[in-house]
C-alpha positions in Angstrom: -72.7 -31.2 -49.9 -72.3 -28.4 -47.4 -74.8 -25.5 -47.9 -72.7 -22.9 -46.1 -69.9 -21.6 -48.3 -66.2 -21.2 -47.5 -63.9 -18.3 -48.5 -60.2 -19.2 -48.2 -57.3 -16.6 -48.4 -54.4 -17.6 -50.6 -50.9 -17.0 -49.5 -47.5 -18.7 -49.0 -49.1 -21.9 -47.6 -51.5 -22.3 -50.5 -49.9 -21.0 -53.7 -49.1 -24.2 -55.5 -51.5 -25.9 -57.8 -51.7 -29.1 -55.8 -52.8 -27.3 -52.6 -55.3 -25.1 -54.4 -56.9 -28.2 -56.0 -57.1 -29.8 -52.6 -58.7 -26.7 -51.1 -61.4 -26.6 -53.8 -62.1 -30.3 -53.4 -62.2 -29.9 -49.6 -65.0 -27.3 -50.0 -63.6 -23.8 -51.0 -66.1 -21.8 -53.0 -64.4 -18.4 -53.1 -60.7 -17.6 -52.9 -59.6 -14.3 -51.3 -56.6 -12.3 -52.7 -55.3 -10.0 -49.9 -54.1 -6.9 -51.7 -52.3 -5.8 -48.5 -49.5 -8.2 -49.7 -48.0 -9.1 -53.0 -47.7 -7.5 -56.5 -50.3 -7.0 -59.2 -48.5 -9.6 -61.3 -48.7 -12.2 -58.5 -52.4 -11.6 -57.9 -53.2 -11.9 -61.6 -51.3 -15.1 -61.8 -53.1 -16.6 -58.8 -56.5 -15.8 -60.2 -55.6 -17.4 -63.5 -54.3 -20.5 -61.7 -57.4 -20.8 -59.6 -59.7 -20.5 -62.6 -57.8 -23.1 -64.6 -57.9 -25.6 -61.8 -61.6 -24.9 -61.1 -62.4 -25.4 -64.8 -60.6 -28.7 -64.8 -62.5 -29.8 -61.7 -65.8 -28.6 -63.2 -66.3 -26.2 -60.2 -67.3 -22.6 -60.1 -65.0 -20.7 -57.7 -65.3 -17.0 -57.2 -62.3 -14.6 -56.8 -62.5 -12.0 -54.1 -60.1 -9.0 -54.2 -59.7 -7.6 -50.8 -58.5 -3.9 -50.9 -56.0 -2.9 -48.2 -57.8 0.3 -47.2 -56.6 3.1 -44.9 -54.5 1.1 -42.3 -53.4 3.8 -39.8 -50.1 2.9 -38.3 -47.3 4.0 -36.1 -43.9 4.5 -37.8 -40.8 2.4 -37.1 -38.3 2.1 -34.2 -34.6 2.4 -34.2 -34.2 -1.1 -33.0 -37.3 -2.6 -34.5 -39.3 -2.8 -31.3 -39.6 -1.5 -27.8 -40.9 -2.6 -24.4 -43.6 -0.4 -22.9 -44.4 -0.5 -19.2 -47.8 0.1 -17.7 -48.1 3.7 -16.4 -45.2 5.2 -18.4 -45.7 8.1 -20.7 -45.4 7.6 -24.5 -45.6 10.1 -27.3 -47.0 9.8 -30.8 -45.2 12.5 -32.8 -46.4 13.2 -36.3 -43.2 15.3 -37.0 -40.8 12.6 -35.9 -38.7 10.8 -38.5 -40.4 7.6 -39.7 -37.6 5.3 -38.5 -36.5 7.0 -35.2 -38.8 5.5 -32.6 -37.7 4.9 -29.1 -39.1 3.8 -25.7 -40.4 7.4 -25.3 -41.9 8.3 -28.7 -42.6 7.1 -32.2 -43.7 8.7 -35.5 -47.0 8.4 -37.4 -47.7 7.5 -41.0 -51.1 9.2 -40.8 -50.5 12.7 -39.3 -54.2 13.5 -39.5 -54.7 11.3 -36.5 -53.7 14.2 -34.3 -56.8 16.2 -35.4 -59.1 13.2 -35.0 -58.6 12.6 -31.3 -59.0 14.4 -28.0 -57.8 14.2 -24.4 -59.4 11.2 -22.7 -59.6 9.0 -25.8 -58.2 5.5 -25.8 -56.0 4.4 -28.6 -55.6 0.7 -29.4 -52.3 -0.4 -31.0 -51.5 -3.8 -32.6 -55.1 -5.1 -32.5 -55.6 -3.8 -29.0 -52.5 -5.5 -27.5 -51.2 -2.1 -26.4 -53.7 0.5 -25.0 -52.8 4.2 -24.7 -54.8 6.9 -22.9 -54.5 10.4 -24.4 -53.3 12.8 -21.7 -52.3 15.9 -23.8 -52.2 17.2 -27.4 -49.6 19.8 -28.2 -49.4 20.7 -31.9 -48.5 17.5 -33.7 -47.5 15.6 -30.5 -49.9 13.3 -28.6 -48.8 12.5 -25.1 -50.3 9.2 -23.8 -50.2 7.0 -20.7 -49.6 3.3 -21.3 -52.4 1.2 -19.8 -50.8 -2.2 -20.2 -47.3 -3.5 -20.5 -46.1 -5.2 -23.7 -43.9 -5.2 -26.7 -44.6 -2.8 -29.6 -42.9 -3.3 -33.0 -42.7 -1.4 -36.3 -45.7 -0.2 -38.2 -48.4 -1.6 -36.0 -52.0 -0.4 -36.6 -53.9 2.2 -34.6 -57.6 2.1 -33.8 -59.7 4.6 -31.7 -61.9 2.9 -29.2 -65.4 3.8 -30.3 -64.3 4.7 -33.8 -64.4 8.1 -35.5 -61.1 8.3 -37.4 -61.4 10.4 -40.5 -59.3 8.3 -42.9 -61.3 7.6 -46.1 -62.0 4.0 -47.2 -60.3 4.3 -50.5 -56.6 5.2 -50.7 -54.6 6.0 -53.8 -53.2 2.4 -53.6 -56.8 1.0 -53.5 -57.7 3.0 -56.6 -54.7 1.5 -58.5 -55.6 -1.9 -57.1 -59.1 -1.6 -58.5 -57.5 -1.5 -62.0 -55.7 -4.7 -61.2 -58.9 -6.2 -60.0 -60.5 -5.4 -63.4 -57.5 -6.9 -65.2 -57.9 -10.2 -63.3 -61.7 -10.1 -63.8 -62.5 -10.2 -60.1 -65.9 -11.5 -59.1 -66.0 -9.6 -55.8 -64.2 -6.5 -54.6 -64.1 -6.0 -50.8 -63.9 -2.4 -49.5 -62.0 -2.0 -46.2 -63.1 0.4 -43.5 -66.1 2.0 -45.3 -67.7 4.7 -43.2 -71.0 5.0 -45.1 -72.8 4.3 -48.3 -71.1 7.2 -50.1 -67.7 5.5 -49.9 -69.2 2.2 -51.2 -70.9 4.0 -54.1 -67.5 5.6 -54.9 -65.9 2.2 -55.0 -68.7 0.8 -57.2 -68.2 3.7 -59.6 -64.5 3.1 -59.8 -64.9 -0.6 -60.3 -67.4 -0.1 -63.1 -65.2 2.6 -64.7 -62.4 0.1 -64.8 -64.6 -2.2 -66.8 -65.2 -4.7 -64.0 -68.6 -6.2 -63.0 -67.5 -7.4 -59.6 -70.0 -7.4 -56.7 -69.1 -4.9 -53.9 -68.4 -6.4 -50.5 -68.6 -4.0 -47.5 -66.2 -5.0 -44.8 -67.8 -3.8 -41.6 -65.0 -2.9 -39.3 -65.7 0.6 -38.0 -67.6 1.3 -34.8 -69.7 4.1 -36.4 -71.1 1.6 -38.9 -72.7 -0.5 -36.2 -73.6 2.4 -33.8 -77.3 2.2 -34.9 -79.6 0.1 -37.1 -79.8 3.1 -39.5 -76.0 3.2 -39.9 -75.9 -0.5 -40.5 -78.7 -0.4 -43.1 -77.0 2.5 -44.9 -73.9 0.4 -45.6 -75.9 -2.9 -46.2 -78.1 -1.4 -48.8 -75.2 0.2 -50.7 -73.4 -3.2 -50.9 -73.9 -6.5 -52.6 -72.3 -8.6 -49.9 -71.6 -7.8 -46.2 -68.4 -9.1 -44.4 -68.4 -9.1 -40.6 -64.7 -8.3 -40.3 -64.3 -9.1 -36.6 -60.7 -8.1 -36.2 -60.7 -4.3 -36.4 -64.4 -4.2 -35.5 -63.8 -6.0 -32.3 -60.9 -3.7 -31.4 -63.1 -0.6 -32.0 -66.2 -1.7 -30.2 -64.7 -4.0 -27.6 -64.7 -7.8 -27.8 -67.6 -8.1 -25.3 -69.9 -6.3 -27.7 -68.8 -8.3 -30.8 -71.1 -11.3 -30.6 -74.3 -9.3 -30.4 -73.2 -7.0 -33.1 -72.3 -9.9 -35.3 -75.8 -11.4 -34.8 -77.5 -8.0 -35.5 -75.4 -7.5 -38.7 -76.4 -11.0 -40.0 -80.1 -10.3 -39.1 -80.1 -6.9 -40.9 -78.3 -8.3 -44.0 -80.8 -11.2 -44.3 -83.7 -8.7 -43.8 -82.4 -6.7 -46.8 -81.6 -9.8 -48.9 -77.8 -9.4 -48.8 -75.5 -12.4 -48.3 -73.1 -12.4 -45.4 -69.5 -13.5 -44.9 -68.3 -14.0 -41.3 -64.6 -13.6 -40.9 -61.5 -13.4 -38.7 -59.9 -16.0 -36.3 -62.6 -18.6 -36.9 -60.0 -21.4 -36.9 -57.0 -19.4 -35.6 -55.5 -22.3 -33.7 -55.1 -24.3 -36.9 -52.4 -22.0 -38.1 -50.2 -24.2 -35.9 -52.4 -27.2 -34.9 -54.0 -30.0 -37.0 -57.4 -29.6 -35.5 -59.5 -26.7 -34.1 -60.4 -26.0 -30.5 -63.9 -26.7 -29.2 -64.4 -22.9 -28.8 -63.6 -22.5 -32.5 -66.1 -25.3 -33.4 -68.8 -23.5 -31.4 -67.9 -20.2 -33.1 -68.2 -21.6 -36.6 -71.4 -23.4 -35.7 -73.0 -20.3 -34.2 -72.3 -18.2 -37.2 -74.0 -20.9 -39.3 -77.0 -21.0 -36.9 -77.2 -17.2 -37.1 -77.7 -17.4 -40.9 -74.3 -16.5 -42.4 -73.9 -17.5 -46.0 -70.1 -18.0 -45.9 -67.3 -18.5 -43.5 -63.8 -17.1 -44.1 -60.3 -18.3 -43.4 -57.5 -15.8 -43.4 -54.0 -16.8 -42.0 -55.3 -20.4 -41.5 -55.2 -21.0 -45.3 -52.8 -18.3 -46.3 -49.9 -19.0 -44.0 -50.9 -21.9 -41.7 -49.4 -25.4 -41.5 -52.8 -27.1 -42.2 -54.7 -25.1 -44.9 -56.6 -28.1 -46.4 -57.4 -29.6 -43.0 -58.8 -26.2 -41.8 -61.2 -26.1 -44.8 -62.2 -29.7 -44.2 -62.9 -29.1 -40.5 -64.8 -25.9 -41.3 -67.0 -27.7 -43.8 -67.7 -30.6 -41.5 -68.7 -28.2 -38.6 -71.0 -26.2 -40.9 -72.7 -29.3 -42.2 -73.4 -30.3 -38.7 -74.9 -27.0 -37.8 -77.1 -26.9 -40.8 -79.2 -29.7 -39.3 -81.2 -27.0 -37.8 -82.9 -25.1 -40.7 -85.6 -22.6 -40.8 -89.2 -23.8 -41.0 -91.1 -22.5 -44.0 -93.4 -20.3 -41.9 -90.5 -18.7 -40.1 -88.7 -18.0 -43.4 -91.7 -16.4 -44.9 -92.2 -14.2 -41.9 -88.6 -13.0 -42.0 -88.5 -12.4 -45.7 -92.0 -10.9 -46.5 -90.3 -7.5 -46.8 -88.6 -8.7 -50.0 -91.9 -9.3 -51.7 -92.2 -5.8 -52.9 -93.3 -6.9 -56.4 -95.6 -9.7 -57.6 -92.7 -11.2 -59.6 -90.6 -11.5 -56.4 -93.5 -13.0 -54.5 -93.7 -15.7 -57.2 -90.0 -16.6 -56.7 -90.4 -16.8 -52.9 -93.7 -18.7 -53.2 -91.8 -21.4 -55.2 -89.2 -21.7 -52.5 -91.9 -21.8 -49.8 -93.6 -24.7 -51.6 -90.3 -26.6 -51.7 -89.6 -25.8 -48.0 -93.0 -27.0 -46.8 -93.1 -30.1 -48.9 -92.6 -33.5 -47.2 -91.1 -34.9 -50.3 -87.4 -35.0 -51.2 -87.7 -32.0 -53.4 -85.1 -29.7 -55.0 -85.3 -26.4 -56.8 -83.8 -25.8 -60.2 -83.5 -22.1 -61.3 -82.8 -21.0 -64.9 -81.0 -17.7 -64.5 -79.5 -15.0 -66.7 -78.2 -12.5 -64.1 -78.4 -14.5 -60.8 -81.3 -12.3 -59.4 -83.7 -15.2 -58.8 -81.3 -17.6 -56.9 -80.0 -14.6 -54.9 -83.6 -13.9 -53.8 -84.6 -17.6 -53.3 -81.5 -18.4 -51.3 -82.6 -16.1 -48.5 -85.0 -18.8 -47.3 -82.0 -21.0 -46.2 -84.3 -24.0 -46.2 -83.3 -27.7 -46.3 -83.6 -28.0 -50.1 -80.7 -27.7 -52.5 -81.0 -24.9 -55.1 -79.4 -25.5 -58.4 -78.8 -22.2 -60.3 -78.4 -23.0 -64.0 -76.8 -20.4 -66.2 -74.5 -20.2 -69.2 -72.7 -17.1 -67.8 -69.4 -18.0 -66.1 -69.3 -14.8 -64.1 -72.8 -15.2 -62.8 -72.0 -18.8 -61.7 -68.9 -17.6 -59.9 -70.7 -14.9 -58.0 -73.5 -17.3 -57.0 -70.9 -19.4 -55.4 -71.1 -17.2 -52.3 -74.8 -17.9 -51.6 -75.7 -20.4 -49.0 -77.5 -23.5 -50.3 -77.0 -22.5 -54.0 -75.1 -24.9 -56.3 -74.0 -23.1 -59.5 -74.4 -25.3 -62.6 -73.3 -24.5 -66.1 -76.3 -25.0 -68.5 -77.3 -23.3 -71.7 -81.0 -23.2 -72.0 -81.2 -20.7 -74.8 -83.7 -21.7 -77.5 -85.4 -24.3 -75.4 -88.8 -24.1 -73.6 -91.7 -26.2 -72.4 -91.4 -30.0 -72.0 -88.1 -30.2 -73.9 -86.5 -27.7 -71.5 -87.8 -29.6 -68.5 -86.4 -32.9 -69.8 -83.1 -31.3 -70.6 -82.7 -29.9 -67.1 -83.6 -33.3 -65.6 -81.1 -35.1 -67.7 -78.4 -32.6 -67.1 -78.7 -32.7 -63.3 -79.1 -36.5 -63.3 -76.0 -37.1 -65.3 -74.0 -34.7 -63.1 -75.0 -37.0 -60.2 -76.8 -34.1 -58.4 -80.2 -35.7 -57.9 -79.4 -38.3 -55.2 -82.2 -38.5 -52.7 -84.3 -36.1 -54.7 -87.6 -37.4 -56.1 -89.1 -34.2 -57.6 -88.1 -30.8 -58.8 -89.5 -27.3 -58.9 -88.2 -25.8 -62.1 -88.3 -22.0 -62.0 -87.6 -19.4 -64.7 -88.5 -15.8 -63.8 -87.4 -13.6 -66.7 -89.3 -10.6 -65.4 -87.4 -10.8 -62.1 -84.1 -11.0 -64.1 -85.1 -8.2 -66.4 -84.4 -10.5 -69.3 -87.9 -11.0 -70.7 -91.5 -11.5 -69.7 -91.7 -15.3 -69.4 -92.3 -16.6 -65.8 -92.7 -20.3 -65.2 -92.8 -22.5 -62.1 -93.2 -26.2 -63.0 -93.4 -29.2 -60.7 -91.5 -32.3 -62.1 -91.6 -35.8 -60.7 -88.4 -37.8 -61.0 -89.1 -41.5 -60.1 -88.7 -42.9 -63.6 -85.1 -41.6 -63.8 -84.1 -43.6 -60.7 -85.8 -46.7 -62.0 -83.9 -46.3 -65.2 -80.6 -45.9 -63.3 -81.3 -49.0 -61.3 -82.1 -51.0 -64.4 
């Protein structure tokens, strides 16, 4: 089983029950609902469909709601699109009618853009396909020089090279969509274009006020968030999960800077104990082709080697011709890259900062013991809130971690963690030898103990704030395999 998790976006290519079942069986752990498209009713129906299929398959699949955020766009053209020539002048006019664009000018759906820019700035339209140099600002008109020829069509996005646009992360649409996220009982809510921790805290407050317990995912896609380690840490610490959203981020900081920034974001997120999703164009060619390019294979593998918890598919699974094949290829590549895992000493050095309390040290010590053992050893964690497996998954060692809980939401949220296998198990009222035997039997009959000859059974109630019982028990398993053979 692949330790790296896969997030797949649902869309026209993956809406029917048969495809969703195949996606889950191919390795999907979390589905993404893109709230830039579709109605509330459609999203609620998709979430219900995914959960009904996952229940039938005995899988724990998380649902991630991705808020649209403040997409800054040009308005529309009279003829739908125009051809811009390198060197020509082109005006962005905030007072222009929203459907009156020509080869000389176009309106804006975000008039505040005019006050955010200055002469000399470079504006990037349509994910950087059209670049404009600001020559003059006159009232609500921005005169620019076109830096490269190309076609420009209706409502394409605008980014500022280097970042700095003032649009807040949460729009009125997003605030309404958070209510929908609560109605469908989202496991994760992704905030688009957050500038700082304050905007993530606002999102968390709105999610909780709506009666939802979703984990907050910070989509890192603004240049100012990655301008310094301090800025990165501010956003990482305010979130539950980080998404390296390489599309808009790459536009704002420049593609040449993206690989190092991705690496640093994963490093800082791991340092602070936050799981990471790496996203955007990972298998882009598979929208049209039945297999990935070698460059895409390397891209996916490098993200795994850098320590990402999850890999995300967007258009590949939402609108591509080969959604199931894209998931299968991604899982296969990830499994291959996982052959290189952290040594126990390396993991301990990297994660010593997470041992701020004795109870956390105990959890990490259990994982260290498993990682340094020469035996075929696994780790079983009894968890109420998911805190122990979240912490222990940061080792990213070679052992499987089974997170056993009776809480469906906890199990779905744990599905994003690398190396963690959520398992439904009710351990209430059990303890000691009887509990250990029950765990062994449960995992064995679920066919999860292949090639495992011993377990570390961990229950850290103090870490989970659910009690004061902390246990860490070593359990040998050879008799079970002998019984099976008999």
